[in-house]
C-alpha positions as CSV (number, residue, x, y, z in Angstrom):
1,S,161.9,-118.8,173.7
2,N,160.3,-120.0,176.9
3,R,161.6,-117.2,179.2
4,F,160.1,-113.6,179.0
5,N,161.3,-110.5,181.0
6,I,158.2,-108.4,181.5
7,A,158.5,-104.6,182.1
8,R,156.1,-101.7,182.1
9,S,157.6,-98.3,180.9
10,G,161.1,-99.6,181.6
11,Q,160.2,-100.7,185.1
12,P,160.7,-104.5,185.7
13,V,157.5,-106.3,186.7
14,A,158.1,-110.1,186.5
15,V,159.8,-113.0,184.6
16,L,157.5,-115.5,182.9
17,T,159.0,-118.9,182.4
18,L,157.2,-121.7,180.5
19,L,158.3,-125.3,180.6
20,R,158.5,-125.3,176.8
21,P,157.0,-123.2,174.0
22,A,155.2,-126.1,172.1
23,Y,152.6,-128.5,173.3
24,R,150.2,-131.2,172.0
25,L,146.4,-131.3,172.4
26,G,145.6,-132.7,175.9
27,E,148.9,-131.7,177.5
28,T,149.2,-129.2,180.3
29,I,151.1,-125.9,180.1
30,I,153.3,-125.5,183.1
31,G,155.0,-122.3,184.0
32,T,156.0,-119.8,186.7
33,I,155.9,-116.1,187.1
34,D,158.8,-114.8,189.2
35,F,158.3,-111.4,190.8
36,V,161.8,-111.1,192.2
37,T,163.9,-109.8,189.4
38,P,167.6,-109.0,189.6
39,L,168.4,-105.8,191.3
40,P,168.2,-102.9,188.9
41,S,171.1,-100.7,188.1
42,R,171.3,-97.2,189.5
43,D,169.7,-95.5,186.5
44,E,166.6,-97.9,186.4
45,S,163.6,-97.5,188.7
46,K,162.6,-100.1,191.3
47,Q,160.4,-103.1,190.5
48,A,156.7,-102.4,190.4
49,P,154.6,-104.3,193.0
50,T,152.1,-106.6,191.4
51,Y,148.7,-107.1,193.1
52,S,147.1,-109.8,190.9
53,V,147.6,-111.8,187.8
54,N,145.0,-113.1,185.4
55,L,146.0,-115.9,182.9
56,E,143.9,-117.0,179.9
57,L,144.7,-119.7,177.4
58,E,143.1,-118.7,174.1
59,S,143.0,-119.4,170.4
60,A,141.9,-117.1,167.6
61,E,141.8,-117.0,163.8
62,R,143.8,-114.7,161.6
63,I,142.5,-114.2,158.1
64,D,144.5,-112.7,155.2
65,Q,143.4,-109.1,154.4
66,S,142.7,-110.0,150.8
67,L,140.0,-112.5,151.9
68,A,138.7,-110.8,155.0
69,L,135.3,-109.0,155.0
70,R,135.9,-107.5,158.5
71,S,138.8,-105.8,160.2
72,S,141.5,-108.0,161.9
73,S,140.4,-106.8,165.4
74,S,136.8,-107.7,164.6
75,I,137.8,-111.2,163.3
76,Q,139.9,-111.7,166.4
77,R,137.1,-110.7,168.7
78,V,134.6,-113.0,167.0
79,T,136.8,-116.1,166.7
80,R,138.6,-115.7,170.0
81,K,138.0,-118.8,172.3
82,V,139.2,-118.9,175.9
83,H,140.0,-122.5,176.8
84,A,141.3,-122.0,180.4
85,T,141.4,-119.2,182.9
86,L,143.3,-118.7,186.1
87,R,143.3,-115.8,188.6
88,E,146.0,-115.4,191.2
89,N,146.5,-112.9,194.1
90,S,150.2,-112.0,194.0
91,L,150.3,-109.2,196.6
92,F,153.1,-110.6,198.7
93,A,154.2,-113.5,196.5
94,K,157.8,-113.9,195.3
95,S,156.6,-116.3,192.6
96,I,153.5,-118.2,191.5
97,S,153.3,-121.3,189.5
98,F,150.4,-122.3,187.1
99,S,149.2,-125.2,185.0
100,M,146.6,-125.0,182.3
101,A,145.3,-127.9,180.4
102,I,144.9,-127.7,176.6
103,P,141.6,-129.4,175.7
104,A,142.0,-132.6,173.8
105,Q,139.1,-131.8,171.5
106,A,140.4,-128.3,170.5
107,T,141.8,-127.4,167.1
108,P,145.6,-127.4,166.9
109,T,147.7,-124.5,165.4
110,F,147.5,-124.4,161.6
111,E,148.4,-122.0,158.9
112,T,147.2,-121.8,155.3
113,T,147.7,-119.1,152.7
114,G,144.4,-117.4,153.8
115,V,143.5,-118.6,157.3
116,S,145.6,-119.3,160.4
117,L,144.6,-120.5,163.9
118,L,147.0,-119.1,166.6
119,W,147.3,-120.0,170.3
120,R,148.3,-117.5,173.0
121,L,148.8,-117.3,176.7
122,R,147.4,-113.9,177.6
123,V,148.7,-112.6,181.0
124,E,147.1,-109.5,182.6
125,F,149.0,-107.9,185.4
126,T,147.5,-105.5,188.0
127,T,150.3,-103.3,189.3
128,E,150.8,-100.2,191.3
129,R,150.0,-97.1,189.3
130,Q,153.2,-95.4,188.2
131,Q,153.6,-91.9,189.5
132,M,154.3,-89.4,186.7
133,P,157.1,-86.8,187.3
134,W,154.6,-83.9,187.4
135,Q,152.4,-85.6,190.0
136,E,152.9,-84.8,193.7
137,E,153.0,-87.8,196.0
138,G,149.8,-87.8,198.1
139,P,148.0,-90.3,200.3
140,E,146.4,-92.0,197.3
141,L,149.8,-92.4,195.4
142,D,152.2,-93.3,198.2
143,G,152.1,-97.1,197.5
144,E,151.6,-98.1,201.1
145,L,149.2,-101.0,201.7
146,L,148.4,-100.3,205.3
147,E,147.3,-97.1,207.1
148,E,147.6,-96.3,210.7
149,I,144.3,-95.9,212.5
150,G,145.5,-95.4,216.0
151,R,148.5,-95.5,218.3
152,D,149.0,-95.8,222.0
153,E,151.7,-97.0,224.5
154,R,151.1,-100.6,223.3
155,G,151.8,-99.9,219.6
156,A,150.1,-98.9,216.4
157,N,146.9,-100.3,214.9
158,L,147.1,-100.7,211.2
159,L,144.3,-101.4,208.7
160,A,144.5,-102.4,205.1
161,K,143.6,-99.6,202.7
162,E,140.2,-99.8,201.1
163,R,141.5,-98.4,197.8
164,L,144.8,-98.8,196.0
165,M,145.8,-96.8,192.9
166,A,146.4,-99.5,190.3
167,E,146.6,-100.0,186.6
168,T,146.4,-103.1,184.4
169,F,148.3,-104.2,181.3
170,E,148.5,-107.4,179.4
171,I,151.0,-109.4,177.3
172,A,150.3,-112.2,174.9
173,V,152.8,-115.1,174.7
174,P,152.5,-117.1,171.4
175,L,152.3,-120.9,171.8
176,R,152.5,-123.7,169.3
177,V,149.9,-126.4,169.8
178,Y,150.2,-129.6,167.7
179,G,147.6,-132.4,167.1
180,A,147.4,-135.3,169.5
181,Q,150.1,-137.9,169.0
182,G,149.0,-141.2,167.3
183,V,145.6,-139.9,166.1
184,D,144.9,-140.7,162.5
185,G,142.0,-139.2,160.6
186,L,141.1,-142.4,158.9
187,G,141.5,-144.8,161.9
188,S,143.8,-147.7,162.1
189,D,142.3,-149.6,159.1
190,P,141.7,-147.2,156.1
191,E,140.2,-150.1,154.1
192,A,137.3,-150.4,156.5
193,L,135.9,-146.9,155.5
194,I,135.8,-147.6,151.7
195,I,132.4,-148.7,150.5
């Protein structure tokens, strides 16, 4: 799949669309994050405003538990390699597009009986903090971005709030990365390497 509907606690956040789910080394991952989702039905809550998005293209090893000397989270933390990072402010955006290059010298996706190398696009969203049913709405939870600092016959003066109540969450989209096309481990003339 190359289209992902992203929600947080049943509240729609965005739709992530990738050009395709598989790439080769040296290619560029192209995609969009659309913050304008279809209107929710009456029983669903409104869409959560997204303040910023952080994207990371990463690879990490997964080792079979029968061979591993550490926990899977420890192995993932040690072998995780971030190949590209992108941060976007999405405060008033309807959508953002991104492109991230896969390094040509990186290791492609592989899987053996004991060890695998997996690629992921990790996306972290910073959204408005959800108000729980037992919380009363106050000045810090009202979701407004501007506050009025003065008013006269000419109009109102508004100032951006210094603090917004926000929370972050992340998703990981699996990718398949193949080796570069036309690359042969022995070269074009295998006889030249034999001594």
